[in-house]
N, C-alpha and C positions, 0 to 999 in steps of 0.2 A: 433828317429833319424827315417826322414821319411826314405819310400820304393821306388822299383820303384818300376812303371806301365807302361802298352809300351804306355800309350797316353799320360804321364804325366815324364818321366824321372828323375833322381835326378840331374841330370849334366844340364840340360833344365834351362835357366835363367827364372822368371817372365816375363820380358817383351818378350822374343822370344812363348811361351804362351800365353799369352796376342795378338798378332800377331795374333800366327793360331785359336785363339779361334775369334777375328773379321775378319779374312777371311770368318771360318763358319762361324758368323752370315752374311754377305753381300751375300752371297752362299745361308742361309736359305731366306732370304728374295728376290731370284731368282735372284739377280741380273745377268745380261752377262757373260758368260766365258771372252769374254773385256775385261770387266770390273774389273771382277774376277782379270785379268792378270796387267791392269793397276793400281791395288792399291798393287801387291804386288809388282814389279817391280818398286813401291815412295818411296817404303814402308821399299824398303831395303836400299835403303836411311839414309836412317831414322834412318835404325838399326844398320848400318853400323858403323852409326855418334857416336850414342849412347854407341855406345860399344865403339869406341875410348875416348870417356870421362867416361869408367869407372860406368857407368851409366844399373842398371840392370831391372828398371823395371819405369813403368812410371810414375809412384806417386815423381817419384821421381828429374823429368822433374820439372823445375823454365821460368819464362819468359827469363830470362838474355841469357837460353839455346839454346832456341829456335831463341831466337837475333844473338844470337850464328852460328846456324845449319844455318840462309840468309843467315848470310857473309860465309857462308862457300862453301855455294852451289853458291855463285856471282864469290867466288873467284876460284870454277873449273870451270868459265865460262858455267855455265847453262844461257842460257838465259831466257830471260822475262817470256814467256810460260812455256819454261819449269819448273821453279821456281814458277809459282802460278799452275802448276799442282801436284807439290809434295808435297807445302803447304795446297792445300786443301786434300789431303791423309791423309794426319799429322791431321792438323783438324778433318774430321772425325773421327779416330781413336780417339785421345784424349777424343773426344766429346763419344763418345762410348765409352773409357773406364771411364766419370765420369757418365754415367745412369748405366752404368753395374758392374762396383766396387771399386769404390773412393769414403771414408768417409763423410760423412757427412759433418765434417769439412772441405775437401779440396778444398782448390784453385783453382780454373782452368786454368794452365800458360797461357791461350789462353786472357783470357779476359782484358791481358796488354800486348797485343803485336800483332799490327796495323798489319795484312795482307799483301801481297805484289801486289799491283794492276794489275789485270786482262791486258796486254798489250790488248790497241785495235784498233795499224796498220795490216791490211789487204795484207795480201801475194795480188800478184795481181794473176788472173786465165794464163788462159796457153792461148799467142795468137791464134786467132783463125785462123791466117796464119800459127804462129806454127803448129796447129794439121789439120791442113789441109797437111802438108807435111807429117804428118807423114800413114796419108790413103794413101796416097803416095808409101809410100813403102808398101805395101800390093796389094801383086797380089791375087787376088777375083778369080781365075780358081784355084788357089791351097790349101786344106782343112785348112793348117794354117794362111794363109797369107786371105782368107774368116773369118774366125774365128777370127782370126784380129778386123779386120778391122769393123762385128759387134757387137763387144766387145768393143773398141773403139769410136761407133758412140753411145751404149748405157749406154757407162758411159757421155758424154757428153747432151744425150736426155735425161734422169734422172736425172742428180745428184747424184744415189748409191752412197754410199760408198764402198768405195774395201769389205768389209767382205759383206756388202749383195750381193754385182756382180757375185761376185765367191759361196756363198750360194744357188745362183737361179736353181732351176731343172725346168728341160723338160716343162712340167707341166705349171710355174709360171706363161710364157706366149703365149698372144691370142694372134697369129700372122694375124688372122681378125681388131681387134680393137686396140692393138697397146699395150693394158692395160699389166701391172706388177705386180704381187703381190709380193709385199720384205716382205719377212715372216718372224715372231722373228726380227727387222731393231733391231734400236741401243732403250735402254731402254725395250725389246724384248715387240716391237710393231708391229703389221702388218702394212702393207700401202698399195696403189694404185702408182705408177709410166705411165708412155704412152710413148711408143715411135711412131714419126712423121713416115710418109711416107719413107723417104728414110732407117730411120734403120730398121723399118721394112722390109725394100727390099732386106738391107744386112742382114736380120737374116736367111729369106729363103733361101737367099743363101747359107750361112753357112750350115743350116739346113737341104737341099739337098747332100750340101755333106759331109755329116755328115751322113747323112743314106747311103750314102755306105760302111758308116765303121763298123757303129753302126744298122743293122738290128736292127727292133721291140725293139724300143725304148719307156720303163715308163712315166709315169706322176714325176717319183722321179727321175727319173736320171737327172746325171749334166747336169747344161745348154751347161757349158764350159767346155769340155775336153782337156786334152791334144791330145798329138798322138802316146804315148800310153794306153789313152784310159781312162787315171784315171779325176777326177777331177782335174780340175786346181786347184789349190791354190793359197794362195794374195804372197807367194815370187812368182810364177811361172808367176803370172797376174806383178808383178814389173820387172820382166825381160824380160819382155816383153814391156813393156813401154821402160825400158832402152834400147833393144837390135834394135828397133822400132826408136829412137830418135838419135844410133849414126847412124845409116842408114840411115838417112833424115838430121846428118850434124848442128838437132839444138841440144840445154839447154834438160836435161832433164828433163821432170814436174814430179813434184809428183805426185802421185792416186788424190790426195786430191783438184790439181788444178783442175781435170778437174767438179769436183761437183761445184767450183769456177766459172766457167766460164761457165755451164750453171745457177745457180739464179745470177747471175750480168749481162748475157744475157738474163733470164727473165725479171728482172724487167727491161734495157733497152728499152724492146720490148714492156715494159706495164705490166707487169702480175702484180697484186697487191697483197702484203703479205702476207693477209692471206693464198688469195692459192699456192704461193712460201712457202711459212711456214708449211706449206699441205705436201706438193707434199718432202719435204726436211726431212719430220722425227719428226722436234721442237714441240717441247712440248712451246713453249713459241715466241713472235720474236721477242727478242732482239736479238740473233742473224742472223735473218735475213736481222732486221735493221742495222748493222752492214755495209755491202754490199750494202748499198745505198750510203751507202759516198763516196766509188765509181763512182758508178751512174752518182750523182753531180758534181762532177769533172768535169766528161764528157758532164758535165751541164753550167759548167762552162766557159769549152776551150772552148763549140760551142760558146757559146753567146762572147766569148773573137775571134773571127773568124767570126762568121757571126750578130754581134748586127747592132740590123737595124740604130740607131740610129748612132753609129759609122762608118757604111759600108757606110750611108747615105753622108754622113759630109765628105769622104777619095776624 
């Protein structure tokens, strides 16, 4: 009869242990905390589904079970992107199990199941007119107004992710050159992004007002502070955008909409995809090339309106 220990209680299912060890493996590979949370969230959905089916171990997973899981995700109104993300985590977990535990004669059920297609439709970025409306709500003569203006301009001018934005420290920004060091971005990789003149000017204004509250700031101090002097969190940033959008009378933009706007408008201005990919922190060009679809739509619409032959014949 098995005995309990603190790591493997008797009543803990094999599936639970397998999932825990998979997460341990991801952490040992030095993936970011955000990626670990992404796996945990997605695999909780998988675990709940298997428990409802009476499945206690990954060894018992069949192709038919995987197909039922995909159908259940669709039935529960998950969109295409959500289904793709959840199934990607499940694939990573099952492939880990195959390499780590499965006997030689075990057939990977993934071999007989087609993965859901990755959604290719891009969500439109925030409109620049809406962005201007957000800026107009910021009273730059106040601490919070100057902070919010500088932060909004930083999001749009650099394309940093929300976690990267809130992780910025005082010493990460050179207000003279506009260089911003994004330390340990997605995939645990650092990179440089840049602020233009207007964004730098707004940042200097914010830092001047911040100095009145926080004398003797050090390089490792948070760049973005709350009114109580704490580091601004992701949820705090989300709340700022929500409040500003309500005040401006515009639809609330998603935090990723600023990153999309940076990418699309950079392409519209003539930036090449390789440079844009490096600024965004992508390891390949595939994602950046998807933004080109929006830019090509612009070109088609512009030609339809201003094409030489058609306008000449009007």
